[in-house]
PyMOL CGO cylinders between C-alpha atoms (Angstrom):
from pymol import cmd
from pymol.cgo import CYLINDER

trace = [
    CYLINDER, 2.51, 34.87, -39.73, 3.35, 31.91, -41.96, 0.3, 1, 1, 1, 1, 1, 1,
    CYLINDER, 3.35, 31.91, -41.96, 6.43, 31.29, -39.92, 0.3, 1, 1, 1, 1, 1, 1,
    CYLINDER, 6.43, 31.29, -39.92, 4.25, 31.23, -36.67, 0.3, 1, 1, 1, 1, 1, 1,
    CYLINDER, 4.25, 31.23, -36.67, 1.79, 28.88, -38.05, 0.3, 1, 1, 1, 1, 1, 1,
    CYLINDER, 1.79, 28.88, -38.05, 4.53, 26.55, -39.57, 0.3, 1, 1, 1, 1, 1, 1,
    CYLINDER, 4.53, 26.55, -39.57, 6.21, 26.45, -36.02, 0.3, 1, 1, 1, 1, 1, 1,
    CYLINDER, 6.21, 26.45, -36.02, 2.94, 25.65, -34.33, 0.3, 1, 1, 1, 1, 1, 1,
    CYLINDER, 2.94, 25.65, -34.33, 2.23, 22.81, -36.76, 0.3, 1, 1, 1, 1, 1, 1,
    CYLINDER, 2.23, 22.81, -36.76, 5.80, 21.49, -36.51, 0.3, 1, 1, 1, 1, 1, 1,
    CYLINDER, 5.80, 21.49, -36.51, 5.59, 21.66, -32.63, 0.3, 1, 1, 1, 1, 1, 1,
    CYLINDER, 5.59, 21.66, -32.63, 2.17, 19.76, -32.78, 0.3, 1, 1, 1, 1, 1, 1,
    CYLINDER, 2.17, 19.76, -32.78, 3.65, 17.05, -35.03, 0.3, 1, 1, 1, 1, 1, 1,
    CYLINDER, 3.65, 17.05, -35.03, 6.78, 16.54, -32.83, 0.3, 1, 1, 1, 1, 1, 1,
    CYLINDER, 6.78, 16.54, -32.83, 4.65, 16.20, -29.65, 0.3, 1, 1, 1, 1, 1, 1,
    CYLINDER, 4.65, 16.20, -29.65, 2.58, 13.67, -31.44, 0.3, 1, 1, 1, 1, 1, 1,
    CYLINDER, 2.58, 13.67, -31.44, 5.58, 11.75, -32.45, 0.3, 1, 1, 1, 1, 1, 1,
    CYLINDER, 5.58, 11.75, -32.45, 6.76, 11.47, -28.92, 0.3, 1, 1, 1, 1, 1, 1,
    CYLINDER, 6.76, 11.47, -28.92, 3.38, 10.74, -27.21, 0.3, 1, 1, 1, 1, 1, 1,
    CYLINDER, 3.38, 10.74, -27.21, 3.17, 8.10, -24.49, 0.3, 1, 1, 1, 1, 1, 1,
    CYLINDER, 3.17, 8.10, -24.49, 1.17, 4.94, -25.30, 0.3, 1, 1, 1, 1, 1, 1,
    CYLINDER, 1.17, 4.94, -25.30, -1.36, 3.75, -22.68, 0.3, 1, 1, 1, 1, 1, 1,
    CYLINDER, -1.36, 3.75, -22.68, -2.45, 0.10, -22.46, 0.3, 1, 1, 1, 1, 1, 1,
    CYLINDER, -2.45, 0.10, -22.46, -5.35, -1.34, -20.42, 0.3, 1, 1, 1, 1, 1, 1,
    CYLINDER, -5.35, -1.34, -20.42, -4.62, -4.42, -18.08, 0.3, 1, 1, 1, 1, 1, 1,
    CYLINDER, -4.62, -4.42, -18.08, -6.18, -7.57, -19.50, 0.3, 1, 1, 1, 1, 1, 1,
    CYLINDER, -6.18, -7.57, -19.50, -7.62, -8.71, -16.14, 0.3, 1, 1, 1, 1, 1, 1,
    CYLINDER, -7.62, -8.71, -16.14, -8.69, -12.17, -17.40, 0.3, 1, 1, 1, 1, 1, 1,
    CYLINDER, -8.69, -12.17, -17.40, -5.08, -12.95, -18.49, 0.3, 1, 1, 1, 1, 1, 1,
    CYLINDER, -5.08, -12.95, -18.49, -3.15, -11.31, -15.69, 0.3, 1, 1, 1, 1, 1, 1,
    CYLINDER, -3.15, -11.31, -15.69, -2.17, -13.25, -12.49, 0.3, 1, 1, 1, 1, 1, 1,
    CYLINDER, -2.17, -13.25, -12.49, -1.42, -12.06, -8.93, 0.3, 1, 1, 1, 1, 1, 1,
    CYLINDER, -1.42, -12.06, -8.93, -0.28, -14.77, -6.64, 0.3, 1, 1, 1, 1, 1, 1,
    CYLINDER, -0.28, -14.77, -6.64, 0.30, -14.34, -2.75, 0.3, 1, 1, 1, 1, 1, 1,
    CYLINDER, 0.30, -14.34, -2.75, 2.19, -16.40, -0.22, 0.3, 1, 1, 1, 1, 1, 1,
    CYLINDER, 2.19, -16.40, -0.22, 1.74, -15.93, 3.50, 0.3, 1, 1, 1, 1, 1, 1,
    CYLINDER, 1.74, -15.93, 3.50, 3.97, -17.86, 5.91, 0.3, 1, 1, 1, 1, 1, 1,
    CYLINDER, 3.97, -17.86, 5.91, 3.42, -18.90, 9.48, 0.3, 1, 1, 1, 1, 1, 1,
    CYLINDER, 3.42, -18.90, 9.48, 5.65, -20.94, 11.88, 0.3, 1, 1, 1, 1, 1, 1,
    CYLINDER, 5.65, -20.94, 11.88, 4.15, -24.26, 10.87, 0.3, 1, 1, 1, 1, 1, 1,
    CYLINDER, 4.15, -24.26, 10.87, 4.19, -23.65, 7.09, 0.3, 1, 1, 1, 1, 1, 1,
    CYLINDER, 4.19, -23.65, 7.09, 2.56, -21.33, 4.52, 0.3, 1, 1, 1, 1, 1, 1,
    CYLINDER, 2.56, -21.33, 4.52, -0.45, -20.78, 2.51, 0.3, 1, 1, 1, 1, 1, 1,
    CYLINDER, -0.45, -20.78, 2.51, -0.49, -19.72, -1.23, 0.3, 1, 1, 1, 1, 1, 1,
    CYLINDER, -0.49, -19.72, -1.23, -3.41, -18.25, -3.33, 0.3, 1, 1, 1, 1, 1, 1,
    CYLINDER, -3.41, -18.25, -3.33, -4.54, -15.65, -5.90, 0.3, 1, 1, 1, 1, 1, 1,
    CYLINDER, -4.54, -15.65, -5.90, -6.36, -12.37, -6.11, 0.3, 1, 1, 1, 1, 1, 1,
    CYLINDER, -6.36, -12.37, -6.11, -7.99, -11.16, -9.36, 0.3, 1, 1, 1, 1, 1, 1,
    CYLINDER, -7.99, -11.16, -9.36, -7.07, -7.87, -10.94, 0.3, 1, 1, 1, 1, 1, 1,
    CYLINDER, -7.07, -7.87, -10.94, -9.99, -5.42, -11.41, 0.3, 1, 1, 1, 1, 1, 1,
    CYLINDER, -9.99, -5.42, -11.41, -8.33, -2.94, -13.56, 0.3, 1, 1, 1, 1, 1, 1,
    CYLINDER, -8.33, -2.94, -13.56, -5.11, -0.98, -14.55, 0.3, 1, 1, 1, 1, 1, 1,
    CYLINDER, -5.11, -0.98, -14.55, -3.01, 0.83, -17.09, 0.3, 1, 1, 1, 1, 1, 1,
    CYLINDER, -3.01, 0.83, -17.09, 0.59, 0.46, -18.19, 0.3, 1, 1, 1, 1, 1, 1,
    CYLINDER, 0.59, 0.46, -18.19, 2.18, 3.47, -20.00, 0.3, 1, 1, 1, 1, 1, 1,
    CYLINDER, 2.18, 3.47, -20.00, 5.35, 3.27, -22.30, 0.3, 1, 1, 1, 1, 1, 1,
    CYLINDER, 5.35, 3.27, -22.30, 6.93, 6.15, -23.98, 0.3, 1, 1, 1, 1, 1, 1,
    CYLINDER, 6.93, 6.15, -23.98, 7.66, 6.19, -27.71, 0.3, 1, 1, 1, 1, 1, 1,
    CYLINDER, 7.66, 6.19, -27.71, 10.79, 4.20, -27.20, 0.3, 1, 1, 1, 1, 1, 1,
    CYLINDER, 10.79, 4.20, -27.20, 8.97, 1.47, -25.30, 0.3, 1, 1, 1, 1, 1, 1,
    CYLINDER, 8.97, 1.47, -25.30, 10.43, 2.65, -21.95, 0.3, 1, 1, 1, 1, 1, 1,
    CYLINDER, 10.43, 2.65, -21.95, 8.19, 1.97, -19.01, 0.3, 1, 1, 1, 1, 1, 1,
    CYLINDER, 8.19, 1.97, -19.01, 6.75, 5.43, -17.75, 0.3, 1, 1, 1, 1, 1, 1,
    CYLINDER, 6.75, 5.43, -17.75, 3.88, 4.69, -15.48, 0.3, 1, 1, 1, 1, 1, 1,
    CYLINDER, 3.88, 4.69, -15.48, 1.60, 2.06, -14.27, 0.3, 1, 1, 1, 1, 1, 1,
    CYLINDER, 1.60, 2.06, -14.27, -1.23, 1.49, -11.81, 0.3, 1, 1, 1, 1, 1, 1,
    CYLINDER, -1.23, 1.49, -11.81, -3.34, -1.40, -10.82, 0.3, 1, 1, 1, 1, 1, 1,
    CYLINDER, -3.34, -1.40, -10.82, -6.40, -2.28, -8.84, 0.3, 1, 1, 1, 1, 1, 1,
    CYLINDER, -6.40, -2.28, -8.84, -6.97, -5.69, -7.39, 0.3, 1, 1, 1, 1, 1, 1,
    CYLINDER, -6.97, -5.69, -7.39, -10.34, -7.02, -6.31, 0.3, 1, 1, 1, 1, 1, 1,
    CYLINDER, -10.34, -7.02, -6.31, -9.79, -8.16, -2.71, 0.3, 1, 1, 1, 1, 1, 1,
    CYLINDER, -9.79, -8.16, -2.71, -13.22, -9.92, -2.62, 0.3, 1, 1, 1, 1, 1, 1,
    CYLINDER, -13.22, -9.92, -2.62, -11.55, -12.52, -4.82, 0.3, 1, 1, 1, 1, 1, 1,
    CYLINDER, -11.55, -12.52, -4.82, -8.72, -13.54, -2.50, 0.3, 1, 1, 1, 1, 1, 1,
    CYLINDER, -8.72, -13.54, -2.50, -8.53, -17.30, -2.48, 0.3, 1, 1, 1, 1, 1, 1,
    CYLINDER, -8.53, -17.30, -2.48, -6.30, -20.00, -1.14, 0.3, 1, 1, 1, 1, 1, 1,
    CYLINDER, -6.30, -20.00, -1.14, -5.10, -22.39, -3.78, 0.3, 1, 1, 1, 1, 1, 1,
    CYLINDER, -5.10, -22.39, -3.78, -3.45, -24.90, -1.61, 0.3, 1, 1, 1, 1, 1, 1,
    CYLINDER, -3.45, -24.90, -1.61, -6.53, -26.15, 0.25, 0.3, 1, 1, 1, 1, 1, 1,
    CYLINDER, -6.53, -26.15, 0.25, -9.69, -27.69, -0.76, 0.3, 1, 1, 1, 1, 1, 1,
    CYLINDER, -9.69, -27.69, -0.76, -13.37, -28.07, 0.71, 0.3, 1, 1, 1, 1, 1, 1,
    CYLINDER, -13.37, -28.07, 0.71, -14.12, -27.03, 4.16, 0.3, 1, 1, 1, 1, 1, 1,
    CYLINDER, -14.12, -27.03, 4.16, -10.47, -25.83, 5.06, 0.3, 1, 1, 1, 1, 1, 1,
    CYLINDER, -10.47, -25.83, 5.06, -10.25, -23.70, 1.88, 0.3, 1, 1, 1, 1, 1, 1,
    CYLINDER, -10.25, -23.70, 1.88, -13.70, -22.16, 2.77, 0.3, 1, 1, 1, 1, 1, 1,
    CYLINDER, -13.70, -22.16, 2.77, -12.60, -21.34, 6.25, 0.3, 1, 1, 1, 1, 1, 1,
    CYLINDER, -12.60, -21.34, 6.25, -9.34, -19.70, 5.25, 0.3, 1, 1, 1, 1, 1, 1,
    CYLINDER, -9.34, -19.70, 5.25, -10.87, -17.79, 2.36, 0.3, 1, 1, 1, 1, 1, 1,
    CYLINDER, -10.87, -17.79, 2.36, -13.48, -16.46, 4.83, 0.3, 1, 1, 1, 1, 1, 1,
    CYLINDER, -13.48, -16.46, 4.83, -11.05, -15.55, 7.51, 0.3, 1, 1, 1, 1, 1, 1,
    CYLINDER, -11.05, -15.55, 7.51, -8.75, -13.60, 4.98, 0.3, 1, 1, 1, 1, 1, 1,
    CYLINDER, -8.75, -13.60, 4.98, -11.94, -11.66, 3.91, 0.3, 1, 1, 1, 1, 1, 1,
    CYLINDER, -11.94, -11.66, 3.91, -12.94, -10.79, 7.52, 0.3, 1, 1, 1, 1, 1, 1,
    CYLINDER, -12.94, -10.79, 7.52, -11.79, -8.08, 9.80, 0.3, 1, 1, 1, 1, 1, 1,
    CYLINDER, -11.79, -8.08, 9.80, -8.89, -10.11, 11.12, 0.3, 1, 1, 1, 1, 1, 1,
    CYLINDER, -8.89, -10.11, 11.12, -7.14, -9.75, 7.69, 0.3, 1, 1, 1, 1, 1, 1,
    CYLINDER, -7.14, -9.75, 7.69, -8.39, -7.72, 4.79, 0.3, 1, 1, 1, 1, 1, 1,
    CYLINDER, -8.39, -7.72, 4.79, -12.07, -6.64, 5.80, 0.3, 1, 1, 1, 1, 1, 1,
    CYLINDER, -12.07, -6.64, 5.80, -13.13, -6.97, 2.24, 0.3, 1, 1, 1, 1, 1, 1,
    CYLINDER, -13.13, -6.97, 2.24, -16.70, -5.90, 2.72, 0.3, 1, 1, 1, 1, 1, 1,
    CYLINDER, -16.70, -5.90, 2.72, -15.32, -2.52, 3.80, 0.3, 1, 1, 1, 1, 1, 1,
    CYLINDER, -15.32, -2.52, 3.80, -12.31, -2.52, 1.69, 0.3, 1, 1, 1, 1, 1, 1,
    CYLINDER, -12.31, -2.52, 1.69, -12.95, -4.28, -1.60, 0.3, 1, 1, 1, 1, 1, 1,
    CYLINDER, -12.95, -4.28, -1.60, -9.93, -3.01, -3.57, 0.3, 1, 1, 1, 1, 1, 1,
    CYLINDER, -9.93, -3.01, -3.57, -6.22, -2.81, -3.10, 0.3, 1, 1, 1, 1, 1, 1,
    CYLINDER, -6.22, -2.81, -3.10, -4.33, -0.37, -5.36, 0.3, 1, 1, 1, 1, 1, 1,
    CYLINDER, -4.33, -0.37, -5.36, -0.66, 0.15, -6.45, 0.3, 1, 1, 1, 1, 1, 1,
    CYLINDER, -0.66, 0.15, -6.45, 0.64, 3.04, -8.41, 0.3, 1, 1, 1, 1, 1, 1,
    CYLINDER, 0.64, 3.04, -8.41, 4.21, 3.30, -9.52, 0.3, 1, 1, 1, 1, 1, 1,
    CYLINDER, 4.21, 3.30, -9.52, 5.84, 6.58, -8.46, 0.3, 1, 1, 1, 1, 1, 1,
    CYLINDER, 5.84, 6.58, -8.46, 9.49, 6.31, -9.31, 0.3, 1, 1, 1, 1, 1, 1,
    CYLINDER, 9.49, 6.31, -9.31, 10.79, 4.02, -12.10, 0.3, 1, 1, 1, 1, 1, 1,
    CYLINDER, 10.79, 4.02, -12.10, 14.46, 3.55, -12.71, 0.3, 1, 1, 1, 1, 1, 1,
    CYLINDER, 14.46, 3.55, -12.71, 15.64, 1.91, -15.71, 0.3, 1, 1, 1, 1, 1, 1,
    CYLINDER, 15.64, 1.91, -15.71, 18.10, -0.91, -15.39, 0.3, 1, 1, 1, 1, 1, 1,
    CYLINDER, 18.10, -0.91, -15.39, 19.95, -3.15, -17.99, 0.3, 1, 1, 1, 1, 1, 1,
    CYLINDER, 19.95, -3.15, -17.99, 17.60, -4.22, -20.71, 0.3, 1, 1, 1, 1, 1, 1,
    CYLINDER, 17.60, -4.22, -20.71, 13.87, -4.13, -19.98, 0.3, 1, 1, 1, 1, 1, 1,
    CYLINDER, 13.87, -4.13, -19.98, 14.47, -4.37, -16.21, 0.3, 1, 1, 1, 1, 1, 1,
    CYLINDER, 14.47, -4.37, -16.21, 13.41, -1.65, -13.90, 0.3, 1, 1, 1, 1, 1, 1,
    CYLINDER, 13.41, -1.65, -13.90, 13.59, -0.83, -10.26, 0.3, 1, 1, 1, 1, 1, 1,
    CYLINDER, 13.59, -0.83, -10.26, 10.38, 0.83, -9.10, 0.3, 1, 1, 1, 1, 1, 1,
    CYLINDER, 10.38, 0.83, -9.10, 9.07, 2.51, -6.04, 0.3, 1, 1, 1, 1, 1, 1,
    CYLINDER, 9.07, 2.51, -6.04, 5.26, 2.46, -5.65, 0.3, 1, 1, 1, 1, 1, 1,
    CYLINDER, 5.26, 2.46, -5.65, 2.46, 3.40, -3.32, 0.3, 1, 1, 1, 1, 1, 1,
    CYLINDER, 2.46, 3.40, -3.32, 0.60, 0.27, -2.15, 0.3, 1, 1, 1, 1, 1, 1,
    CYLINDER, 0.60, 0.27, -2.15, -2.91, 0.83, -0.74, 0.3, 1, 1, 1, 1, 1, 1,
    CYLINDER, -2.91, 0.83, -0.74, -4.59, -1.89, 1.30, 0.3, 1, 1, 1, 1, 1, 1,
    CYLINDER, -4.59, -1.89, 1.30, -7.49, -1.39, 3.69, 0.3, 1, 1, 1, 1, 1, 1,
    CYLINDER, -7.49, -1.39, 3.69, -7.46, 2.20, 2.84, 0.3, 1, 1, 1, 1, 1, 1,
    CYLINDER, -7.46, 2.20, 2.84, -3.81, 2.66, 4.07, 0.3, 1, 1, 1, 1, 1, 1,
    CYLINDER, -3.81, 2.66, 4.07, -0.98, 3.63, 1.76, 0.3, 1, 1, 1, 1, 1, 1,
    CYLINDER, -0.98, 3.63, 1.76, 2.59, 2.79, 2.30, 0.3, 1, 1, 1, 1, 1, 1,
    CYLINDER, 2.59, 2.79, 2.30, 5.69, 2.70, -0.14, 0.3, 1, 1, 1, 1, 1, 1,
    CYLINDER, 5.69, 2.70, -0.14, 7.12, -0.58, -1.41, 0.3, 1, 1, 1, 1, 1, 1,
    CYLINDER, 7.12, -0.58, -1.41, 10.22, -1.21, -3.72, 0.3, 1, 1, 1, 1, 1, 1,
    CYLINDER, 10.22, -1.21, -3.72, 10.58, -3.98, -6.15, 0.3, 1, 1, 1, 1, 1, 1,
    CYLINDER, 10.58, -3.98, -6.15, 12.00, -4.99, -9.49, 0.3, 1, 1, 1, 1, 1, 1,
    CYLINDER, 12.00, -4.99, -9.49, 9.85, -5.28, -12.69, 0.3, 1, 1, 1, 1, 1, 1,
    CYLINDER, 9.85, -5.28, -12.69, 10.67, -7.07, -16.17, 0.3, 1, 1, 1, 1, 1, 1,
    CYLINDER, 10.67, -7.07, -16.17, 8.93, -5.61, -19.15, 0.3, 1, 1, 1, 1, 1, 1,
    CYLINDER, 8.93, -5.61, -19.15, 8.34, -7.79, -22.20, 0.3, 1, 1, 1, 1, 1, 1,
    CYLINDER, 8.34, -7.79, -22.20, 6.23, -7.67, -25.53, 0.3, 1, 1, 1, 1, 1, 1,
    CYLINDER, 6.23, -7.67, -25.53, 6.15, -3.91, -25.88, 0.3, 1, 1, 1, 1, 1, 1,
    CYLINDER, 6.15, -3.91, -25.88, 3.35, -4.25, -28.58, 0.3, 1, 1, 1, 1, 1, 1,
    CYLINDER, 3.35, -4.25, -28.58, 1.23, -5.41, -25.76, 0.3, 1, 1, 1, 1, 1, 1,
    CYLINDER, 1.23, -5.41, -25.76, 3.20, -4.96, -22.60, 0.3, 1, 1, 1, 1, 1, 1,
    CYLINDER, 3.20, -4.96, -22.60, 3.69, -7.55, -19.95, 0.3, 1, 1, 1, 1, 1, 1,
    CYLINDER, 3.69, -7.55, -19.95, 5.04, -6.58, -16.56, 0.3, 1, 1, 1, 1, 1, 1,
    CYLINDER, 5.04, -6.58, -16.56, 6.34, -9.31, -14.31, 0.3, 1, 1, 1, 1, 1, 1,
    CYLINDER, 6.34, -9.31, -14.31, 7.88, -9.41, -10.83, 0.3, 1, 1, 1, 1, 1, 1,
    CYLINDER, 7.88, -9.41, -10.83, 7.82, -10.02, -7.18, 0.3, 1, 1, 1, 1, 1, 1,
    CYLINDER, 7.82, -10.02, -7.18, 7.42, -7.88, -4.15, 0.3, 1, 1, 1, 1, 1, 1,
    CYLINDER, 7.42, -7.88, -4.15, 7.23, -8.33, -0.48, 0.3, 1, 1, 1, 1, 1, 1,
    CYLINDER, 7.23, -8.33, -0.48, 5.04, -6.14, 1.86, 0.3, 1, 1, 1, 1, 1, 1,
    CYLINDER, 5.04, -6.14, 1.86, 4.79, -5.99, 5.67, 0.3, 1, 1, 1, 1, 1, 1,
    CYLINDER, 4.79, -5.99, 5.67, 1.09, -6.61, 6.26, 0.3, 1, 1, 1, 1, 1, 1,
    CYLINDER, 1.09, -6.61, 6.26, 1.13, -4.95, 9.65, 0.3, 1, 1, 1, 1, 1, 1,
    CYLINDER, 1.13, -4.95, 9.65, 1.71, -1.56, 7.89, 0.3, 1, 1, 1, 1, 1, 1,
    CYLINDER, 1.71, -1.56, 7.89, -1.85, -1.94, 6.57, 0.3, 1, 1, 1, 1, 1, 1,
    CYLINDER, -1.85, -1.94, 6.57, -3.43, -2.73, 9.99, 0.3, 1, 1, 1, 1, 1, 1,
    CYLINDER, -3.43, -2.73, 9.99, -3.41, -6.45, 9.23, 0.3, 1, 1, 1, 1, 1, 1,
    CYLINDER, -3.41, -6.45, 9.23, -2.00, -7.55, 12.59, 0.3, 1, 1, 1, 1, 1, 1,
    CYLINDER, -2.00, -7.55, 12.59, -3.78, -10.88, 13.29, 0.3, 1, 1, 1, 1, 1, 1,
    CYLINDER, -3.78, -10.88, 13.29, -1.39, -13.36, 15.02, 0.3, 1, 1, 1, 1, 1, 1,
    CYLINDER, -1.39, -13.36, 15.02, 1.59, -11.06, 14.37, 0.3, 1, 1, 1, 1, 1, 1,
    CYLINDER, 1.59, -11.06, 14.37, 4.59, -11.61, 16.74, 0.3, 1, 1, 1, 1, 1, 1,
    CYLINDER, 4.59, -11.61, 16.74, 5.30, -7.97, 16.59, 0.3, 1, 1, 1, 1, 1, 1,
    CYLINDER, 5.30, -7.97, 16.59, 1.98, -7.31, 18.35, 0.3, 1, 1, 1, 1, 1, 1,
    CYLINDER, 1.98, -7.31, 18.35, 1.03, -10.47, 20.35, 0.3, 1, 1, 1, 1, 1, 1,
    CYLINDER, 1.03, -10.47, 20.35, 3.08, -12.38, 22.79, 0.3, 1, 1, 1, 1, 1, 1,
    CYLINDER, 3.08, -12.38, 22.79, 2.82, -16.14, 23.42, 0.3, 1, 1, 1, 1, 1, 1,
    CYLINDER, 2.82, -16.14, 23.42, 1.51, -17.10, 19.98, 0.3, 1, 1, 1, 1, 1, 1,
    CYLINDER, 1.51, -17.10, 19.98, 3.81, -20.16, 19.61, 0.3, 1, 1, 1, 1, 1, 1,
    CYLINDER, 3.81, -20.16, 19.61, 3.10, -22.09, 16.58, 0.3, 1, 1, 1, 1, 1, 1,
    CYLINDER, 3.10, -22.09, 16.58, 0.04, -19.87, 15.66, 0.3, 1, 1, 1, 1, 1, 1,
    CYLINDER, 0.04, -19.87, 15.66, 2.22, -16.94, 14.87, 0.3, 1, 1, 1, 1, 1, 1,
    CYLINDER, 2.22, -16.94, 14.87, 1.92, -15.66, 11.18, 0.3, 1, 1, 1, 1, 1, 1,
    CYLINDER, 1.92, -15.66, 11.18, 4.93, -13.81, 9.69, 0.3, 1, 1, 1, 1, 1, 1,
    CYLINDER, 4.93, -13.81, 9.69, 4.35, -10.16, 8.80, 0.3, 1, 1, 1, 1, 1, 1,
    CYLINDER, 4.35, -10.16, 8.80, 5.74, -10.35, 5.30, 0.3, 1, 1, 1, 1, 1, 1,
    CYLINDER, 5.74, -10.35, 5.30, 3.46, -11.25, 2.43, 0.3, 1, 1, 1, 1, 1, 1,
    CYLINDER, 3.46, -11.25, 2.43, 5.03, -12.22, -0.91, 0.3, 1, 1, 1, 1, 1, 1,
    CYLINDER, 5.03, -12.22, -0.91, 3.38, -11.28, -4.19, 0.3, 1, 1, 1, 1, 1, 1,
    CYLINDER, 3.38, -11.28, -4.19, 4.16, -12.65, -7.52, 0.3, 1, 1, 1, 1, 1, 1,
    CYLINDER, 4.16, -12.65, -7.52, 2.55, -10.84, -10.58, 0.3, 1, 1, 1, 1, 1, 1,
    CYLINDER, 2.55, -10.84, -10.58, 2.33, -11.08, -14.29, 0.3, 1, 1, 1, 1, 1, 1,
    CYLINDER, 2.33, -11.08, -14.29, 0.22, -8.24, -15.75, 0.3, 1, 1, 1, 1, 1, 1,
    CYLINDER, 0.22, -8.24, -15.75, -0.77, -8.58, -19.39, 0.3, 1, 1, 1, 1, 1, 1,
    CYLINDER, -0.77, -8.58, -19.39, -2.38, -5.78, -21.40, 0.3, 1, 1, 1, 1, 1, 1,
    CYLINDER, -2.38, -5.78, -21.40, -4.57, -5.59, -24.33, 0.3, 1, 1, 1, 1, 1, 1,
]
cmd.load_cgo(trace, "trace")
């Protein structure tokens, strides 16, 4: 009986020693920047994070992460005044992200492959407008005491039913065509 109790205690202690550590995203310190390109140029802007978690194992290796972005905060940063207001409003309406019906975008890392140092190749599920599609990108991890994840990814907006002025769906757009790929740059800080 003593041996059984001792084994149970040691098993419990060994599991505690190798427990994953979960960190909440510091939404006010994290940044999500977007770039959308068109035939005549591009627009850039930001979206605020709403929540998220980053999980490291006991050795500081990235094990999991998920993020929620507040799509109602999508904002162009390369325009001012009336033009900014028009673009921000257009991005929020049904032509683009329909933020009144779909106020959140989500990402959950599904497959994480450790590369050299604190670099990772990840596969994630990205959900925009209620539609989920896989994306692949690289992530850099730093400051393991309060993890920071940074990286870039590109996604095809048409996979999420954002088809406005896409040359893949409409002909004769000329210089009004908007490219399908949207670039995201992120720096996710935790607390």
